[in-house]
N, C-alpha and C positions, 0 to 999 in steps of 0.2 A: 380585652378589646379597647382600643383607644382611638376615637375619632376626633381627638382634641385638635384645635388649631390655635397657634400662638397669636396673640394680638396685644401689643404693648407689653406691660408686665403681667397682665392677667391672661387667663386662658378660658376658652370655651370648653365646657366639660359635658361628657356623655356618661350616664351611669345607668346600668341595668339593675333593676330591683324587682322584688315580688310584691304585688299589691295584696291587700287583705283577703281578696277572693282567690289568691294563689296564682294569679296570672302575672306573667312578667310584664313590666312596664319599663319604659326608657325615659329618664329624666334628662332633658336638654337644658343647659344653662349657658347664657352668653357672658362675656367678660363684665358686663355692666350689672348682671344680677337678674335679668329677665329670664323666664323659664317656660318650658312646655313639657307636658307629660303625655306620652304616647303608649297606649295599650297594644300588646301584640294580638289581643283579641279584637279583630276587626280593623287593625291598623288605625284605631280611633284615637284622636287627640282628646284627652279628657280635661286638660287644663292648659291655659295660656296666660301667663302673668307678666305684667310690666316690671321694670326694674324697681318699682316702689311696692311690688307685691300685690298689685291690684289684679283681681281675676277678671278676664275679659270674656270668658265663655260661660254660658248658663249650663248648669247640671240640675236636673229636677231633684227635689228633696225626696221624691218617691222612686228615684231611678233604681232599677234592678241591676246589680253588678254580677249576677250569676249567668254564665253562658247557658244556652247559645244566643239569647237575645242581645241586641245591641243596647248600650246604655242610652237612656233618654237625655240627650244633651251633648255638649262637646262638638266634635266634627266626625260623625260617621260617614263612610264612603258608600254611596249607592251605586252598585255595579253588579251584574251587567245590564241592569235595567233600573229605571226610575219609575215609580208608580207600581201598579198592581195589575199586570196583564199576563195572560198565558199561565203556564204551569209553574213559573218561578214565584218565590215568596216576594212579598211586598219589598220594593227597593232592592231586589237582588240578594245574593248570598254573601258578598264580600265582607259586609259589616258584621256578619255572624260567624266568621271562620277565624281560625288561628293563623296568623301570619308568621313567617320566619324572619329572623335577622339575616339579611343578605350579606354574607361575608366577602363575596367577590363580585360586587356589582360592576357592570360595564361602566367605563368612565363617562362622567357628565362633563359639560363645559367647565374648564378649570376654575372660572370665577365662582362657580356654584359651591365651592368648598372653602373659599378664602375667608378666614375669620369667623366661620360659622360652627355652631354645634349642630350636628346632623346625625340621622340614623337612616340606614337603607333597609327597607323591608321587602319581602317577596311573598306573593301568593300564587300558588299553582292549584289547579282544580283537583279535588279528590275523586275517587271512583264514583262516589255518591253525586258529586257536582256534575260529573260527565253524564250521568243518567238523566239529570233534569235539564242540563244545558250542554249538549254534546259537542263542545268545542275546546280544544286544548289551547291554553294561553299561559303566558307568564306576565304577571302584573307586578312591576317594580315601582315602589313608592319611596321617595326620599322626603323626609320631614326635616326641615332645617329651621333654626332660629338664628337670625343674623345679628351683627353687631348692634344694629339699631332696634332690635326686638321684633322685626318682621317675622311672621310665621309663613314659611314658604313650602308649598307642596309641589313636587315634580313627579308626575305619574307617567310611566311608560308601559303600554300594553302591547305585547307581541303575539301575533298569531303563529302558533307552532303546529297548527292544524294542516290537513291536506286540502281543505276547502275554505272559501271565504266565510267570515262571520261578521255580524253587526252587533254593536252594544250601545247603550246609553249610560251616562255617568253623571253623578252630582256629588258635590261635597256639601253635605247637609250641615251648614254652619249655624250653630245656636249662639248668637251674640247675647251677652248679658247687658241688659239695658235698665235704665231707671224706671221707666213706665212707658208702655206701648203708646199712650196718648201723647207722649213728649218727643216722639221720634219721627223723623222723615227720611225718605230715601230719595236720592237724586241720581240722575244718570239713566233714568228709564223713560224720560219724556218722549212722546210721539211713537214709542215702540208698540208693535203688535204684541198681544199676549194671549195665551190659552188659559181660560178660566176653569180650573178644576171644580169649581162650585156650580158651573153651568155646563156640564158634560163636555168640557174642553172646547167650548165655543170660543171663537177668535174675536177679540176686541182690540181697539187701539187706545193706548193711554192718553187721556186728555189733559191731565194735570201737569203743573210744573214740577211738583214733587209728590211722592206717594206718602200719605198719612193714613192713620188707622183708627177706624171707628167701629169695625166689625171684623168678622173672620175674613182672612185673605189667603188664597191658595192659587197662585198664578205662576205661569212659566212665560217670562218675557223673552222675546226671540231676537236673535242677532243684535245683542246689546253692544255698547261701546266697551272698551277694555277696562274702564275704571268706573266703579259704582261707589257712592258715598252714603253712609248711614250716619245721620246727625242725631246725637242724643243731647237735647237742649239742657236737661237737668244736670247731667253729669259733665256737661261742657267738654264732650269728646266726640270725635268723628272716626268711624271705622272706614278705611279705604280698602276696597276689594279690586285688585288688579288681576287680570287673567289672560292666558294665551291658550288657544286650542279649545276653549270652553265658551262657545258663542252665546249660550242662553243663561238666564238668571232666574232662579226660583225664589219667590217671596212667599213666606208662610207664617201666619199666626193663627192658632186654633180658636182663639177667643173663648168666651165663658162656657158655652154649651158643650163644645167638643172637649175642652179641658176637663170638665166634670165627667165626661164619658171615657176619658183616657186613664187607665189604671195607674200608669207610672208617671203621671203628671198631677201636681197639686191643683186644686180647683181654681185658685187665683194666680197660679204661676205664669199664665199666659201674659200677664202684665210685665213680667221681668225678662221676657225672651222675644227674640225675633230671628227667624231663619232667613238668610239671604245667601243663596247657594250659587257658586259658579258651576255651570253644567253644560252638557251636550245632550239634548233631549229630542228636539223637534226633528232634526236630521241625524239619526244614529250614525255612529262612526263605523265604517266598513273597512275591514282589513283583509287583504289577500294573504295567502300563505307566505309566511316569512316577513310580512310587513309589520311596522311598529308605529303606534300613535303616541305622541307626547302631549301632555297637558300640564299647565303650570298655573298655580294660584298663589298670590302674594297678598297676605293680610297684614294691615298695619293700623295703628291708632295714633291720632294726633289730637292735641288740645284744640278746642274750638270755643268761640264766644257764644 
């Protein structure tokens, strides 16, 4: 299988390997040497590195790499629900299932493959999934690494049911940061948010930028299409661009919750921040045969 794309004298490469836990992973490399590693378990990105080999995603030192649990860190996909409601497991089942490499994906816009290393993955519900969530779907996910090192997710969810269904979705993105006290998030000013620490009560963001002094677990609603995470100590800024994902989840567990979380080190909350592109407040509803598309573009730039 060769998803390579020519670019100058170099090539973007895609390599399928087996990880130490026996699960297949896909290594994407762009012509400049940036890379991303995608596990077929959960369709989860476990690594995203710059062309200088700098790791941009946080993975817990206590992460469990044995299925069925999702790995603590990277970018797990929360689908068909975010949170913990009804009979479904926390954040849905997509992050805990084996995905297939999609050998014959329907075509995306032609610019989506130009000069990129990419892999197409496919998730269909098992009989067990249909018992807990009785809706037939096809979830197609393209993970791409472009020439500039952007990590781009294109998701397409199709209803192949005979009746409508609704879902929510979030890309739980664990950014690697220098120290949580050195970070600020911009692009959330004046937005309403649901506070999960206050029974999802609705508030309005009053600050110019979000900074961190305690646990934060919020869903910001109807945000702009670009959010920025500034890391003063590392002098870098993450940019989160999104389409079809109106909401933004911001989460840091802080000290008490970190100590209570088995697969997270007691002090590791200082080195991580989750900022997720999501569709939560107004679930996506698909009629039979309808398809939803969402896109998330993550990049990093040097900042002062």
